[in-house]
C-alpha positions as CSV (number, residue, x, y, z in Angstrom):
1,M,-18.9,220.5,145.7
2,I,-21.5,220.2,143.2
3,K,-25.1,219.6,143.9
4,K,-26.6,216.9,142.0
5,S,-29.7,218.7,141.3
6,A,-27.7,221.2,139.6
7,I,-26.0,218.7,137.5
8,F,-29.2,217.0,136.2
9,A,-30.8,220.1,135.3
10,G,-27.7,221.5,133.5
11,L,-27.7,218.1,131.3
12,L,-31.1,218.7,130.1
13,N,-30.2,221.7,128.1
14,F,-27.3,220.3,125.9
15,S,-27.5,218.5,122.6
16,C,-25.0,215.9,121.8
17,G,-21.6,217.1,121.2
18,S,-22.5,220.5,121.7
19,R,-20.0,222.9,123.6
20,E,-21.3,226.2,122.4
21,G,-22.7,228.4,125.0
22,S,-21.0,226.5,127.8
23,S,-22.6,226.9,131.6
24,K,-20.6,226.7,134.7
25,T,-21.9,222.9,135.1
26,E,-20.7,221.5,131.7
27,D,-17.3,223.3,132.1
28,V,-17.0,221.3,135.8
29,L,-18.3,217.9,133.4
30,F,-15.3,218.8,130.8
31,R,-12.7,219.1,133.6
32,Q,-13.1,216.7,136.5
33,A,-13.0,212.7,136.3
34,V,-16.8,211.7,135.5
35,G,-18.0,208.4,136.1
36,A,-21.1,206.9,134.9
37,M,-22.7,203.4,135.3
38,C,-25.9,201.6,133.5
39,T,-27.5,203.7,131.5
40,G,-25.9,206.6,133.1
41,P,-23.6,207.5,130.1
42,V,-26.7,208.4,128.3
43,A,-26.7,211.5,130.4
44,L,-23.3,212.3,129.9
45,G,-23.6,211.9,126.1
46,R,-26.6,214.3,125.8
47,A,-24.2,216.9,128.0
48,G,-21.6,216.5,125.2
49,T,-19.2,214.9,127.6
50,L,-18.6,212.1,125.2
51,V,-17.9,213.5,122.7
52,D,-14.2,211.9,121.2
53,K,-14.5,209.4,124.0
54,I,-14.6,205.2,123.7
55,V,-17.3,204.6,126.3
56,T,-19.8,201.4,127.5
57,T,-23.3,201.3,128.7
58,Y,-25.9,199.2,129.5
59,P,-26.6,196.9,126.2
60,A,-30.0,198.1,125.7
61,V,-29.1,201.8,125.1
62,R,-25.9,201.2,123.4
63,D,-27.3,201.9,119.8
64,G,-28.8,205.3,121.2
65,I,-25.5,206.3,122.6
66,G,-23.4,205.9,119.6
67,R,-24.4,209.4,118.3
68,C,-23.1,211.3,121.3
69,C,-19.5,209.0,121.4
70,A,-16.5,208.3,119.3
71,R,-17.5,204.7,119.9
72,C,-19.3,202.4,122.3
73,T,-17.6,198.8,122.9
74,G,-19.6,196.9,124.8
75,A,-16.6,196.3,127.3
76,E,-17.6,196.2,131.2
77,V,-15.7,199.2,132.1
78,E,-13.9,202.0,129.7
79,V,-11.7,204.5,130.8
80,N,-11.3,207.3,128.4
81,G,-9.3,210.8,129.7
82,N,-11.3,211.7,132.4
83,V,-14.5,209.6,131.7
84,I,-15.1,206.2,133.2
85,T,-18.1,204.3,132.1
86,C,-19.5,201.0,133.1
87,S,-22.1,198.5,131.8
88,G,-23.7,197.7,134.7
89,S,-23.8,196.5,138.1
90,N,-22.2,193.3,137.5
91,A,-18.7,195.2,136.5
92,A,-19.3,197.1,139.9
93,P,-16.1,196.3,141.3
94,D,-13.9,197.0,138.2
95,F,-15.9,200.2,138.0
96,A,-15.3,201.3,141.6
97,K,-11.4,200.6,141.3
98,A,-10.8,202.6,138.0
99,I,-12.6,205.3,140.0
100,L,-10.0,204.9,142.9
101,N,-7.4,205.1,140.4
102,A,-8.7,208.0,138.6
103,V,-9.0,209.8,142.2
104,N,-5.5,208.7,143.2
105,Q,-3.6,210.2,140.1
């Protein structure tokens, strides 16, 4: 299990879309299912996890995340490969279902 502090500390060191000089934290983010809700996808974008991914995020940060992903749709939940994103707490039930589906595959 990865400590949350290790992930968050590692996220601060990555630029959008860059996988050069990948670290152990970044490698884990690229292999496992990853979920983020509300403004959380911004952190994933900064880690380079959203390159070529179709995602969603909280409307207020939608414009800022566009440079870190293929497309930000504005949908309530998006599942794209190993990345599951949610626009906010109003879509939490659907987000939870998507996470359970990913874990059970």
